[in-house]
VMD Tcl script that draws the C-alpha trace (Angstrom):
set ca {
  {51.73 -13.69 -76.68}
  {51.13 -13.07 -73.00}
  {51.68 -16.73 -72.17}
  {55.15 -16.51 -73.72}
  {55.98 -13.25 -71.96}
  {54.78 -14.37 -68.53}
  {57.79 -16.62 -67.70}
  {60.18 -13.83 -68.71}
  {58.29 -11.34 -66.56}
  {58.32 -13.77 -63.65}
  {62.07 -14.27 -64.00}
  {62.67 -10.50 -64.17}
  {60.54 -9.73 -61.11}
  {63.25 -10.68 -58.54}
  {65.72 -8.47 -60.44}
  {63.20 -5.61 -60.42}
  {62.66 -6.09 -56.69}
  {66.43 -5.99 -56.18}
  {66.69 -2.73 -58.14}
  {63.90 -1.24 -56.02}
  {65.57 -2.35 -52.80}
  {68.89 -0.80 -53.81}
  {67.20 2.42 -54.95}
  {65.36 2.67 -51.64}
  {68.63 2.21 -49.76}
  {70.34 4.91 -51.82}
  {67.50 7.35 -51.07}
  {67.64 6.19 -47.42}
  {64.29 7.55 -46.18}
  {63.74 8.15 -42.46}
  {62.07 4.80 -41.98}
  {65.26 3.01 -43.07}
  {67.33 5.21 -40.80}
  {65.02 4.21 -37.98}
  {65.45 0.51 -38.81}
  {69.21 1.03 -38.78}
  {69.04 2.76 -35.40}
  {66.93 -0.01 -33.93}
  {69.47 -2.55 -35.19}
  {72.27 -0.71 -33.41}
  {70.08 -0.52 -30.31}
  {69.83 -4.30 -30.33}
  {73.61 -4.53 -30.56}
  {73.96 -2.26 -27.53}
  {71.49 -4.27 -25.51}
  {73.36 -7.46 -26.39}
  {76.74 -5.95 -25.55}
  {76.49 -2.83 -23.35}
  {79.57 -0.96 -22.29}
  {81.08 -1.64 -18.89}
  {80.66 1.20 -16.42}
  {82.25 2.17 -13.16}
  {80.37 2.81 -9.95}
  {81.60 4.57 -6.82}
  {85.19 4.30 -8.08}
  {84.47 5.91 -11.47}
  {86.28 9.12 -12.42}
  {83.00 10.80 -13.36}
  {80.51 11.10 -10.51}
  {77.03 12.61 -10.42}
  {75.70 14.90 -7.74}
  {72.05 14.01 -7.81}
  {69.30 16.45 -6.92}
  {67.00 13.53 -6.26}
  {63.61 13.26 -4.62}
  {65.08 12.70 -1.16}
  {67.24 15.82 -1.50}
  {64.15 17.84 -2.40}
  {62.36 16.45 0.66}
  {65.25 17.33 2.98}
  {66.32 20.67 1.50}
  {63.07 22.00 0.09}
  {61.52 22.35 -3.32}
  {63.49 23.42 -6.35}
  {64.91 25.94 -7.02}
  {67.01 26.00 -3.90}
  {68.54 29.18 -2.60}
  {71.81 29.85 -4.38}
  {73.57 29.71 -1.02}
  {72.58 26.04 -0.78}
  {74.18 25.39 -4.16}
  {77.21 27.44 -3.10}
  {77.52 25.20 -0.03}
  {77.37 22.19 -2.31}
  {80.24 23.55 -4.43}
  {82.31 24.41 -1.35}
  {81.90 20.87 -0.04}
  {83.08 19.45 -3.39}
  {86.06 21.75 -3.83}
  {86.92 21.55 -0.14}
  {87.28 17.77 -0.52}
  {89.50 17.97 -3.59}
  {87.09 17.63 -6.54}
  {88.85 18.19 -9.88}
  {85.99 20.19 -11.34}
  {82.25 20.56 -11.20}
  {79.90 21.04 -14.13}
  {76.28 22.11 -13.98}
  {73.60 20.37 -16.03}
  {71.55 23.36 -14.92}
  {71.20 26.89 -16.32}
  {71.13 29.80 -13.87}
  {69.41 32.19 -16.28}
  {67.63 34.40 -13.70}
  {68.60 36.05 -10.40}
  {67.77 34.08 -7.27}
  {64.25 34.99 -6.11}
  {65.19 33.77 -2.64}
  {68.06 36.24 -2.31}
  {67.45 38.50 0.72}
  {67.24 41.61 -1.44}
  {64.52 40.10 -3.66}
  {62.54 37.85 -1.34}
  {60.08 40.64 -0.37}
  {59.60 41.95 -3.92}
  {56.16 40.35 -4.17}
  {54.92 41.75 -0.85}
  {52.77 44.95 -0.63}
  {54.63 48.23 -0.20}
  {53.88 49.00 3.47}
  {56.06 50.82 6.04}
  {56.76 47.54 7.81}
  {57.78 45.83 4.58}
  {59.88 48.79 3.54}
  {61.70 48.66 6.88}
  {62.24 44.95 6.47}
  {63.63 45.47 2.96}
  {66.22 47.88 4.28}
  {67.37 45.32 6.84}
  {67.55 42.53 4.24}
  {69.69 44.63 1.89}
  {72.44 44.43 4.43}
  {72.57 40.64 4.06}
  {74.86 39.02 1.42}
  {73.36 38.45 -2.06}
  {72.89 34.68 -2.71}
  {73.92 35.01 -6.39}
  {77.13 36.67 -5.28}
  {77.71 33.82 -2.82}
  {77.25 31.28 -5.59}
  {79.50 33.26 -7.92}
  {82.20 33.27 -5.29}
  {81.80 29.54 -4.73}
  {82.11 28.93 -8.48}
  {85.31 30.92 -8.58}
  {86.89 28.86 -5.76}
  {87.21 25.84 -8.07}
  {87.08 24.90 -11.71}
  {83.41 25.29 -12.51}
  {81.82 24.66 -15.89}
  {78.41 26.04 -16.72}
  {75.77 24.94 -19.14}
  {73.53 26.74 -21.58}
  {70.73 25.69 -23.91}
  {70.87 26.54 -27.61}
  {67.50 27.57 -29.04}
  {65.96 28.55 -32.34}
  {64.83 31.90 -30.87}
  {67.12 34.63 -32.11}
  {69.38 36.13 -29.43}
  {71.13 39.44 -29.80}
  {73.60 39.04 -26.95}
  {75.76 35.91 -27.18}
  {78.83 35.02 -25.17}
  {82.04 34.39 -27.00}
  {83.18 30.83 -27.38}
  {85.04 29.53 -24.32}
  {87.86 28.07 -26.41}
  {89.50 28.37 -29.79}
  {88.55 26.30 -32.84}
  {90.67 25.15 -35.76}
  {89.92 22.78 -38.59}
  {91.84 20.53 -40.97}
  {90.14 20.24 -44.34}
  {87.24 22.32 -45.53}
  {84.99 24.49 -43.36}
  {83.01 22.27 -40.94}
  {80.30 24.86 -40.19}
  {77.82 23.68 -42.88}
  {77.72 20.24 -41.24}
  {77.24 21.34 -37.60}
  {73.75 21.63 -36.12}
  {72.80 25.30 -36.28}
  {70.76 27.39 -33.81}
  {69.70 31.04 -33.64}
  {70.16 31.83 -29.98}
  {70.62 30.48 -26.47}
  {69.35 30.52 -22.94}
  {72.48 31.46 -21.00}
  {73.59 31.94 -17.41}
  {73.69 35.29 -15.69}
  {76.74 37.19 -16.93}
  {78.17 37.35 -13.38}
  {78.26 33.54 -13.29}
  {79.87 33.33 -16.70}
  {82.80 35.36 -15.42}
  {83.46 32.65 -12.84}
  {83.20 29.70 -15.23}
  {86.39 28.16 -16.57}
  {84.30 26.81 -19.42}
  {80.75 26.38 -20.52}
  {78.98 24.07 -22.94}
  {75.61 23.30 -24.47}
  {73.22 21.03 -22.63}
  {71.24 20.25 -25.78}
  {70.28 16.68 -26.48}
  {69.35 15.80 -30.05}
  {67.20 12.67 -30.05}
  {66.27 10.73 -33.15}
  {62.75 10.69 -34.56}
  {61.68 8.13 -31.96}
  {62.92 10.47 -29.16}
  {65.73 8.10 -28.18}
  {69.11 9.66 -27.45}
  {71.83 7.77 -29.30}
  {74.32 10.55 -29.95}
  {75.54 13.75 -28.36}
  {76.89 16.65 -30.42}
  {80.52 17.42 -29.77}
  {80.16 20.88 -31.29}
  {77.27 23.09 -32.44}
  {76.96 26.61 -33.74}
  {74.92 29.77 -33.48}
  {75.37 31.57 -36.76}
  {79.12 31.44 -37.44}
  {80.07 31.04 -33.76}
  {81.00 27.54 -32.63}
  {80.17 26.21 -29.15}
  {81.09 22.93 -27.48}
  {78.74 20.57 -25.69}
  {78.97 20.27 -21.92}
  {80.72 16.89 -22.11}
  {83.24 18.23 -24.65}
  {83.98 21.23 -22.47}
  {84.51 19.06 -19.41}
  {87.06 17.03 -21.36}
  {88.84 20.19 -22.53}
  {89.02 21.80 -19.11}
  {90.06 18.56 -17.42}
  {93.04 18.31 -19.79}
  {93.91 22.00 -19.65}
  {93.47 22.33 -23.43}
  {92.61 25.61 -25.11}
  {91.52 24.65 -28.62}
  {89.25 22.21 -30.45}
  {90.70 20.79 -33.68}
  {88.04 19.70 -36.16}
  {88.94 17.15 -38.85}
  {86.81 16.89 -41.98}
  {86.85 14.30 -44.73}
  {89.15 16.49 -46.81}
  {91.86 16.57 -44.14}
  {95.23 14.89 -44.60}
  {94.94 11.12 -44.37}
  {91.21 11.12 -45.15}
  {89.76 9.76 -48.42}
  {86.83 11.58 -49.94}
  {87.02 10.75 -53.65}
  {86.43 14.40 -54.36}
  {83.28 14.76 -52.23}
  {82.68 16.69 -49.02}
  {81.15 14.08 -46.75}
  {81.40 16.00 -43.48}
  {83.22 15.92 -40.16}
  {85.15 12.79 -39.18}
  {86.67 13.63 -35.78}
  {87.21 16.36 -33.17}
  {90.41 16.48 -31.16}
  {90.05 17.73 -27.57}
  {93.41 17.89 -25.86}
  {94.87 14.42 -26.30}
  {91.50 12.81 -26.97}
  {90.41 12.24 -30.56}
  {86.64 11.84 -30.74}
  {85.34 10.11 -33.91}
  {82.07 11.66 -35.03}
  {79.47 11.34 -37.72}
  {79.34 13.87 -40.53}
  {77.44 16.32 -38.30}
  {79.96 16.24 -35.47}
  {78.03 13.87 -33.19}
  {79.53 11.23 -30.95}
  {77.65 7.92 -30.97}
  {77.42 6.74 -27.39}
  {78.02 3.13 -26.47}
  {75.70 3.12 -23.51}
  {76.21 1.24 -20.30}
  {73.46 0.23 -17.89}
  {72.73 2.90 -15.33}
  {74.81 2.35 -12.19}
  {73.27 4.19 -9.24}
  {76.47 3.72 -7.20}
  {77.98 6.69 -8.99}
  {75.03 8.90 -7.96}
  {75.61 10.87 -4.75}
  {72.51 12.57 -3.33}
  {73.08 16.31 -3.05}
  {71.80 16.43 0.56}
  {74.50 13.98 1.69}
  {77.30 16.17 0.30}
  {75.81 19.30 1.86}
  {75.41 17.43 5.16}
  {79.06 16.36 5.03}
  {78.22 12.65 4.96}
  {80.41 11.79 1.94}
  {84.03 10.74 2.64}
  {86.76 12.84 1.11}
  {88.12 9.78 -0.73}
  {84.83 9.58 -2.64}
  {85.20 13.19 -3.84}
  {88.91 13.81 -4.24}
  {90.28 13.93 -7.80}
  {86.88 13.23 -9.34}
  {84.86 15.05 -11.97}
  {81.36 15.95 -10.79}
  {78.30 16.56 -12.88}
  {75.50 18.29 -11.00}
  {72.07 17.35 -12.26}
  {68.76 15.85 -11.25}
  {67.02 12.50 -11.32}
  {63.86 13.79 -9.66}
  {60.93 12.89 -11.84}
  {59.19 16.19 -11.30}
  {62.06 18.18 -12.81}
  {61.51 16.54 -16.25}
  {65.13 15.79 -17.10}
  {64.67 12.13 -18.07}
  {65.90 10.80 -21.41}
  {65.27 7.55 -23.32}
  {68.34 5.60 -24.42}
  {68.79 2.31 -26.33}
  {69.08 0.53 -22.98}
  {66.46 2.24 -20.84}
  {63.23 4.14 -21.29}
  {64.22 6.90 -18.87}
  {67.57 7.97 -17.42}
  {68.57 11.37 -16.05}
  {69.92 13.67 -18.73}
  {73.07 14.18 -16.69}
  {73.77 10.44 -17.15}
  {74.09 10.95 -20.91}
  {76.81 13.56 -20.42}
  {78.61 11.33 -17.94}
  {78.59 8.33 -20.25}
  {79.85 10.41 -23.18}
  {82.80 11.63 -21.07}
  {83.64 8.14 -19.82}
  {83.57 6.72 -23.34}
  {86.06 9.29 -24.60}
  {88.34 8.73 -21.60}
  {88.21 4.96 -22.19}
  {89.01 5.47 -25.88}
  {86.44 2.89 -26.98}
  {84.10 4.29 -29.58}
  {81.26 3.25 -31.83}
  {82.03 4.39 -35.35}
  {80.24 4.13 -38.63}
  {82.84 4.37 -41.42}
  {82.24 6.70 -44.35}
  {82.15 3.71 -46.70}
  {79.52 1.82 -44.66}
  {76.63 2.89 -46.89}
  {78.50 1.85 -50.02}
  {79.55 -1.47 -48.47}
  {76.01 -2.32 -47.39}
  {74.64 -1.50 -50.84}
  {77.39 -3.57 -52.47}
  {76.53 -6.56 -50.26}
  {72.88 -6.28 -51.26}
  {73.72 -6.02 -54.97}
  {76.26 -8.86 -55.09}
  {74.32 -11.40 -53.05}
  {71.05 -10.32 -54.64}
  {72.42 -10.85 -58.16}
  {73.80 -14.26 -57.20}
  {70.38 -15.21 -55.87}
  {68.51 -13.86 -58.92}
  {70.68 -15.65 -61.47}
  {71.93 -18.73 -59.62}
  {68.97 -19.71 -57.44}
  {66.62 -20.75 -60.29}
  {69.38 -22.98 -61.67}
  {70.18 -24.87 -58.49}
  {66.61 -25.24 -57.27}
  {64.77 -24.23 -54.13}
  {66.20 -26.84 -51.76}
  {69.85 -26.26 -52.65}
  {69.22 -22.53 -52.97}
  {67.82 -22.23 -49.47}
  {70.57 -24.49 -48.13}
  {73.18 -22.21 -49.71}
  {71.71 -18.76 -49.15}
  {70.10 -18.96 -45.73}
  {73.54 -19.43 -44.12}
  {74.75 -16.52 -46.25}
  {71.97 -14.32 -44.89}
  {72.86 -15.50 -41.39}
  {76.45 -14.50 -42.16}
  {75.29 -10.98 -43.07}
  {73.49 -10.64 -39.74}
  {76.37 -12.26 -37.88}
  {78.92 -10.08 -39.65}
  {77.21 -6.90 -38.48}
  {77.10 -8.19 -34.92}
  {80.76 -9.30 -35.01}
  {81.87 -5.91 -36.34}
  {80.08 -4.23 -33.44}
  {81.17 -6.60 -30.69}
  {84.80 -6.94 -31.78}
  {85.61 -3.52 -33.23}
  {82.79 -1.12 -32.37}
  {81.93 -0.69 -36.06}
  {78.34 0.16 -36.90}
  {77.37 -1.81 -39.99}
  {73.69 -2.22 -40.65}
  {72.94 -5.90 -41.04}
  {69.16 -5.59 -40.73}
  {68.35 -3.91 -44.04}
  {70.86 -5.88 -46.15}
  {69.83 -9.12 -44.45}
  {66.09 -8.46 -44.78}
  {66.56 -7.16 -48.34}
  {68.47 -10.28 -49.37}
  {65.89 -12.45 -47.63}
  {63.12 -10.64 -49.54}
  {64.92 -11.19 -52.86}
  {65.41 -14.83 -51.89}
  {61.73 -15.26 -51.03}
  {60.59 -13.50 -54.22}
  {63.01 -15.59 -56.30}
  {61.83 -18.74 -54.53}
  {58.21 -17.82 -55.16}
  {58.84 -17.03 -58.82}
  {60.88 -20.21 -59.25}
  {58.06 -22.16 -57.65}
  {55.43 -20.51 -59.84}
  {57.50 -21.06 -62.98}
  {58.11 -24.67 -61.99}
  {54.42 -25.17 -61.29}
  {53.61 -23.61 -64.65}
  {56.05 -25.99 -66.31}
  {54.53 -28.88 -64.41}
  {51.05 -27.89 -65.47}
  {52.23 -27.66 -69.07}
  {53.80 -31.09 -68.75}
  {50.63 -32.50 -67.24}
  {48.57 -30.89 -69.97}
  {50.90 -31.96 -72.77}
  {51.56 -35.52 -71.65}
  {48.60 -36.41 -69.47}
  {46.83 -38.03 -72.42}
  {49.90 -39.81 -73.74}
  {51.89 -41.02 -70.72}
  {51.13 -43.09 -67.69}
  {50.23 -41.08 -64.56}
  {53.49 -42.18 -62.92}
  {55.54 -40.79 -65.81}
  {53.54 -37.58 -65.82}
  {54.26 -37.14 -62.10}
  {57.98 -37.75 -62.64}
  {58.11 -35.21 -65.44}
  {56.11 -32.71 -63.40}
  {58.51 -33.14 -60.49}
  {61.49 -32.54 -62.78}
  {60.45 -30.63 -65.93}
  {64.11 -30.24 -66.91}
  {64.05 -33.88 -67.98}
  {61.79 -32.81 -70.82}
  {64.15 -31.25 -73.32}
  {62.35 -29.08 -75.82}
  {63.48 -29.44 -79.43}
  {65.00 -32.62 -80.79}
  {67.52 -35.02 -79.36}
  {68.85 -38.32 -80.65}
  {68.60 -41.38 -78.45}
  {68.05 -45.14 -78.73}
  {64.34 -45.87 -78.59}
  {61.87 -48.66 -79.17}
  {58.97 -47.76 -81.47}
  {55.70 -49.70 -81.79}
  {53.05 -49.56 -84.51}
  {49.77 -51.46 -84.25}
  {46.91 -51.75 -86.69}
  {43.56 -53.57 -86.83}
  {43.38 -56.15 -89.61}
  {40.48 -55.62 -91.99}
  {39.33 -52.49 -90.22}
  {37.65 -51.05 -93.28}
  {35.29 -53.99 -93.50}
  {34.59 -53.89 -89.79}
  {33.88 -50.16 -89.77}
  {31.24 -50.59 -92.45}
  {29.19 -52.66 -89.99}
  {28.68 -49.65 -87.64}
  {26.90 -46.37 -87.88}
  {28.84 -43.24 -86.84}
  {27.90 -43.40 -83.15}
  {28.50 -47.11 -82.93}
  {31.87 -46.86 -84.65}
  {32.92 -44.09 -82.26}
  {32.01 -46.17 -79.21}
  {33.72 -49.23 -80.71}
  {36.96 -47.34 -81.42}
  {36.99 -45.63 -78.03}
  {36.69 -48.99 -76.29}
  {39.40 -50.57 -78.42}
  {41.86 -47.66 -78.22}
  {41.34 -47.30 -74.46}
  {42.29 -50.92 -73.87}
  {45.33 -50.74 -76.16}
  {46.45 -47.41 -74.69}
  {46.29 -48.82 -71.18}
  {48.68 -51.55 -72.29}
  {51.12 -48.86 -73.47}
  {50.82 -46.63 -70.42}
  {51.05 -49.51 -67.96}
  {54.54 -50.20 -69.32}
  {55.77 -46.58 -69.21}
  {55.26 -46.01 -72.92}
  {54.39 -42.77 -74.67}
  {51.44 -42.70 -77.08}
  {52.64 -40.64 -80.03}
  {49.44 -40.53 -82.03}
  {46.32 -42.34 -83.21}
  {45.89 -42.74 -86.96}
  {42.39 -44.08 -87.31}
  {42.60 -47.55 -85.81}
  {46.42 -47.48 -85.77}
  {48.48 -46.62 -82.69}
  {52.04 -45.31 -82.64}
  {53.93 -45.48 -79.34}
  {57.53 -45.29 -78.18}
  {59.73 -45.91 -75.15}
  {62.80 -44.22 -73.61}
  {61.45 -40.68 -74.05}
  {60.76 -38.24 -72.59}
  {62.07 -40.14 -69.56}
  {64.97 -42.55 -69.59}
  {63.97 -46.21 -69.74}
  {66.85 -48.67 -69.78}
  {64.41 -51.54 -70.46}
  {62.56 -49.86 -73.31}
  {62.74 -52.90 -75.67}
  {61.47 -55.25 -72.96}
  {58.63 -52.87 -72.13}
  {57.69 -52.55 -75.80}
  {57.59 -56.35 -76.26}
  {55.67 -56.75 -73.02}
  {53.20 -54.17 -74.28}
  {52.72 -56.14 -77.53}
  {52.00 -59.35 -75.63}
  {49.58 -57.45 -73.35}
  {47.78 -55.97 -76.36}
  {47.31 -59.45 -77.85}
  {46.00 -60.74 -74.51}
  {43.61 -57.81 -74.06}
  {42.39 -58.25 -77.58}
  {41.14 -61.72 -76.64}
  {39.07 -60.18 -73.85}
  {37.83 -57.41 -76.16}
  {36.67 -59.95 -78.73}
  {34.41 -61.39 -76.05}
  {33.13 -57.97 -75.01}
  {32.80 -56.06 -78.27}
  {29.63 -56.55 -80.23}
  {30.64 -56.39 -83.88}
  {27.52 -56.66 -86.03}
  {27.29 -59.73 -88.23}
  {26.96 -59.29 -91.96}
  {24.09 -60.94 -93.77}
  {24.75 -64.64 -94.16}
  {27.45 -64.82 -91.45}
  {27.07 -67.41 -88.74}
  {29.18 -65.39 -86.27}
  {30.55 -61.91 -85.92}
  {34.17 -61.49 -86.99}
  {36.87 -61.31 -84.36}
  {39.40 -58.50 -84.23}
  {42.98 -59.23 -85.20}
  {45.88 -56.79 -84.97}
  {49.37 -56.59 -86.28}
  {52.18 -55.07 -84.21}
  {55.60 -54.04 -85.45}
  {58.44 -53.10 -83.08}
  {61.90 -51.76 -83.88}
  {64.73 -50.46 -81.72}
  {67.34 -47.94 -82.86}
  {68.57 -44.34 -82.88}
  {65.71 -41.87 -83.32}
  {65.21 -38.14 -83.09}
  {62.64 -37.25 -80.46}
  {61.30 -33.90 -79.34}
  {58.83 -31.15 -80.13}
  {58.33 -30.97 -83.88}
  {55.99 -28.71 -85.80}
  {55.50 -24.99 -86.23}
  {55.39 -22.03 -83.89}
  {51.62 -22.25 -83.99}
  {51.35 -25.99 -83.31}
  {53.78 -28.73 -82.44}
  {53.72 -32.30 -81.16}
  {56.08 -34.33 -79.07}
  {57.00 -37.08 -81.51}
  {59.76 -39.34 -82.84}
  {61.35 -39.33 -86.32}
  {63.92 -41.39 -88.24}
  {64.53 -44.45 -90.41}
  {64.10 -46.73 -87.41}
  {60.55 -45.40 -87.03}
  {59.82 -46.19 -90.67}
  {61.16 -49.71 -90.21}
  {58.81 -50.29 -87.28}
  {55.92 -49.24 -89.51}
  {57.07 -51.63 -92.27}
  {57.30 -54.47 -89.75}
  {53.72 -53.87 -88.71}
  {52.71 -54.12 -92.37}
  {54.55 -57.45 -92.74}
  {52.31 -59.01 -90.07}
  {49.68 -59.54 -92.77}
  {52.08 -61.42 -95.04}
  {53.47 -63.67 -92.32}
  {50.11 -63.98 -90.56}
  {51.55 -63.32 -87.10}
  {50.35 -60.72 -84.58}
  {53.79 -59.39 -83.64}
  {56.98 -58.83 -85.64}
  {60.11 -57.36 -84.07}
  {63.41 -56.43 -85.64}
  {66.66 -58.18 -84.87}
  {67.73 -55.03 -83.00}
  {64.74 -55.29 -80.68}
  {65.20 -59.04 -80.33}
  {68.78 -58.55 -79.17}
  {67.42 -56.78 -76.04}
  {64.90 -59.55 -75.19}
  {66.77 -62.77 -75.90}
  {65.14 -64.40 -72.87}
  {61.69 -64.06 -74.46}
  {60.02 -66.73 -76.61}
  {61.36 -65.57 -79.99}
  {61.10 -67.25 -83.36}
  {62.94 -65.95 -86.40}
  {60.49 -65.44 -89.26}
  {62.70 -64.50 -92.18}
  {65.34 -62.19 -93.54}
  {63.59 -59.38 -95.37}
  {64.38 -56.27 -97.39}
  {61.43 -54.05 -96.56}
  {59.98 -51.60 -99.06}
  {62.10 -48.47 -99.29}
  {65.23 -50.21 -97.91}
  {68.17 -51.97 -99.51}
  {69.59 -53.79 -96.49}
  {68.13 -57.07 -95.32}
  {67.07 -57.40 -91.70}
  {66.07 -60.40 -89.69}
  {62.51 -60.29 -88.41}
  {61.19 -62.29 -85.49}
  {57.95 -62.84 -83.69}
  {57.42 -62.87 -79.93}
  {55.26 -65.72 -78.71}
  {55.61 -65.17 -74.98}
  {57.54 -63.90 -71.99}
  {60.71 -65.46 -70.44}
  {58.60 -68.01 -68.53}
  {57.08 -69.28 -71.78}
  {60.52 -69.32 -73.40}
  {61.69 -71.84 -70.79}
  {58.75 -74.21 -71.39}
  {59.25 -77.60 -73.08}
  {56.54 -76.84 -75.61}
  {58.30 -73.72 -76.87}
  {61.70 -75.42 -76.79}
  {60.50 -78.21 -79.07}
  {58.80 -75.72 -81.40}
  {61.88 -73.49 -81.62}
  {64.13 -76.48 -82.46}
  {61.82 -77.64 -85.25}
  {61.35 -74.07 -86.51}
  {65.07 -73.34 -86.65}
  {65.60 -76.65 -88.51}
  {62.92 -75.63 -91.01}
  {64.59 -72.29 -91.71}
  {68.01 -73.89 -92.07}
  {66.72 -76.44 -94.60}
  {64.76 -73.74 -96.44}
  {67.80 -71.48 -96.82}
  {69.88 -74.51 -97.85}
  {67.30 -75.29 -100.64}
  {66.60 -78.64 -99.03}
  {62.91 -78.46 -99.83}
  {62.02 -81.97 -98.69}
  {63.63 -81.57 -95.28}
  {62.06 -78.14 -94.95}
  {58.59 -79.48 -95.63}
  {59.07 -82.29 -93.13}
  {60.12 -79.69 -90.55}
  {57.03 -77.63 -91.39}
  {54.84 -80.64 -90.65}
  {56.48 -80.99 -87.23}
  {56.20 -77.27 -86.53}
  {52.52 -77.22 -87.35}
  {51.85 -80.14 -85.03}
  {53.76 -78.44 -82.23}
  {52.26 -74.98 -82.80}
  {48.74 -76.36 -82.60}
  {47.49 -74.02 -85.29}
  {48.93 -70.80 -83.80}
  {51.30 -70.23 -86.73}
  {49.32 -71.97 -89.46}
  {49.47 -68.97 -91.78}
  {53.23 -68.65 -91.40}
  {53.91 -72.27 -92.28}
  {51.41 -72.18 -95.15}
  {53.43 -69.22 -96.45}
  {56.60 -71.29 -96.45}
  {54.82 -74.24 -98.13}
  {53.77 -71.93 -100.94}
  {57.27 -70.52 -101.30}
  {58.74 -74.03 -101.47}
  {56.19 -75.03 -104.08}
  {57.09 -71.95 -106.13}
  {60.82 -72.69 -105.79}
  {60.29 -76.31 -106.89}
  {58.62 -74.99 -110.02}
  {61.00 -72.10 -110.50}
  {64.25 -72.62 -108.56}
  {65.83 -69.45 -107.10}
  {68.98 -68.07 -108.74}
  {72.37 -69.43 -107.77}
  {73.16 -66.39 -105.59}
  {69.92 -66.62 -103.67}
  {70.63 -66.26 -99.93}
  {67.14 -66.81 -98.59}
  {66.31 -63.08 -98.28}
  {62.75 -62.08 -99.10}
  {62.19 -58.72 -100.79}
  {58.92 -57.14 -99.69}
  {57.12 -55.30 -102.46}
  {54.41 -53.87 -100.23}
  {54.46 -51.71 -97.12}
}
mol new
graphics top color blue
foreach p $ca { graphics top sphere $p radius 0.5 }
foreach p [lrange $ca 0 end-1] q [lrange $ca 1 end] { graphics top cylinder $p $q radius 0.2 }
display resetview
């Protein structure tokens, strides 16, 4: 039972693997999301975005290591930062945004610098003098107010009671976007006095993926029900003079949701429409870091930067100093300043070139897996491993190439890694199962035919098991029966062990003659052998091979008679010699697996098989070793053939011509055979014409030419002629002999 179920299980395994792959993709666990992210990272490394340098609209004021060496450790006095802002605005900067939070008063402000000193009269006097000096926070606040300054804050999960109102208005098209935005409980904000001088403020939060790589920046986030923009979003809004963010969800006009709420699709900031994922995040198409757009803070404060480098530019103030821990990992680099991420997000929106993952991407990727996977599962086993790999490996390459083309040409994020690897896995599993099934079929073929066919035929069938059609089929075949003459008497001369050894030696030699000529041994029936040609493999020369086999069996029998030791009976001068009769017929037969569900044999059936058996039986009457039918003879006309008679065999009503094969085509061309055939044909003609005298004269010549080889045959015709002289045949006699025995 299990052996019958195993092939079905093996064929279903690729389909089961495909179902599992699709189910895993539908669930989409974090590990698959990570694979997808890494695929998109590869795309970005292959085709990064172009970036501007010193001429770019967005520039970075860098609090770098050299600035810290020149101006002192961080935090700097707020007057230093105020000077920085004055230099920017004084040279025509469009706006300045801080990637820094000023959450506490300046400890270096004159009024606070002595707070940590002991309360002595001298210190108290010094405090009074310092109070008269300007407050550094006030100086920075004033500097912020002299231009368009944007502040930053950090959203946290610590609950805050006092939150600033949103810097701009928010509207949405479609359903409420709040459930899809990243939510926080509080924030670390700037001092309220600074907030009054800001023209806008945004979140500095970066939301890396599980591998801590920044691939997206949130356009909007929320604390409770209050929405806040990111720093890059706010810079875009202020730069355009816009007052409101418009949020589009998948239920908005022009969007297709098929009744489901799939999230946010875009955020409009002024004239810029930013496509987002469902959670309101912009996917950044990163560019390699270009240090030409970084201006060290000390150089601006020192007045060493030309006005043309500052005028009409947007400035982000941040740090690249390693000690200030504001480095981020991106798909292109292991560590870039966090301010770089904001800058690249702004530039991408200004350029209007985005990376987008359509809402239908998941469904499309799953559909690709299902369609190609099903084609592989059902078509691959039918076309074979070589053609299957030739057809499907380019298809898998097309899946990978299609994802890359979509990215490079259109900025579309289609995952090619999981579909490609999934299809490849299905292909490999299907290939393995096909191979195992094929090997199982080959082993069955080897097991079923290894004892009946020549090794070459077994190898050919094993290489192509489809050539073995189970069940029955009708085809022209040549069938051979052979039998040992007087076997019963011979077998009585042996004991059981001796008879077994004798038969094994005899059958081995005869079987080799069959297998050497690509024949199939159907069965052994005692000393009899049944064989056939042209199945299970095609054999266009099946009749020639069958006749060649008969001649080889006769030749090997001569050798066996010298080797076999048949015991002599009492009174015999010499041991008897083996003699065999062989009958061969060619015609339409049914061949295939016949039997029951419990046991079956690969065999051949039909009237033509029965005729071959009858011909073998006639060998005793005509005293010749081989008799072939006229059908077989028509395929081997170049052999040494002699017609024996026209016979109606037992169980038949139609007369057939029977012939014997005396040799191969070389023998047929010999003078000896030519003379014999002429005399023999003359004998038959006279016999059928009732010219008994001429027939007998021809028999005399035939016997002299045959040198005793066909003595029994010609003695048979002498007896028939004698009988016909005594009792003439009827007037309608046509020379046909009716066989009464099998």
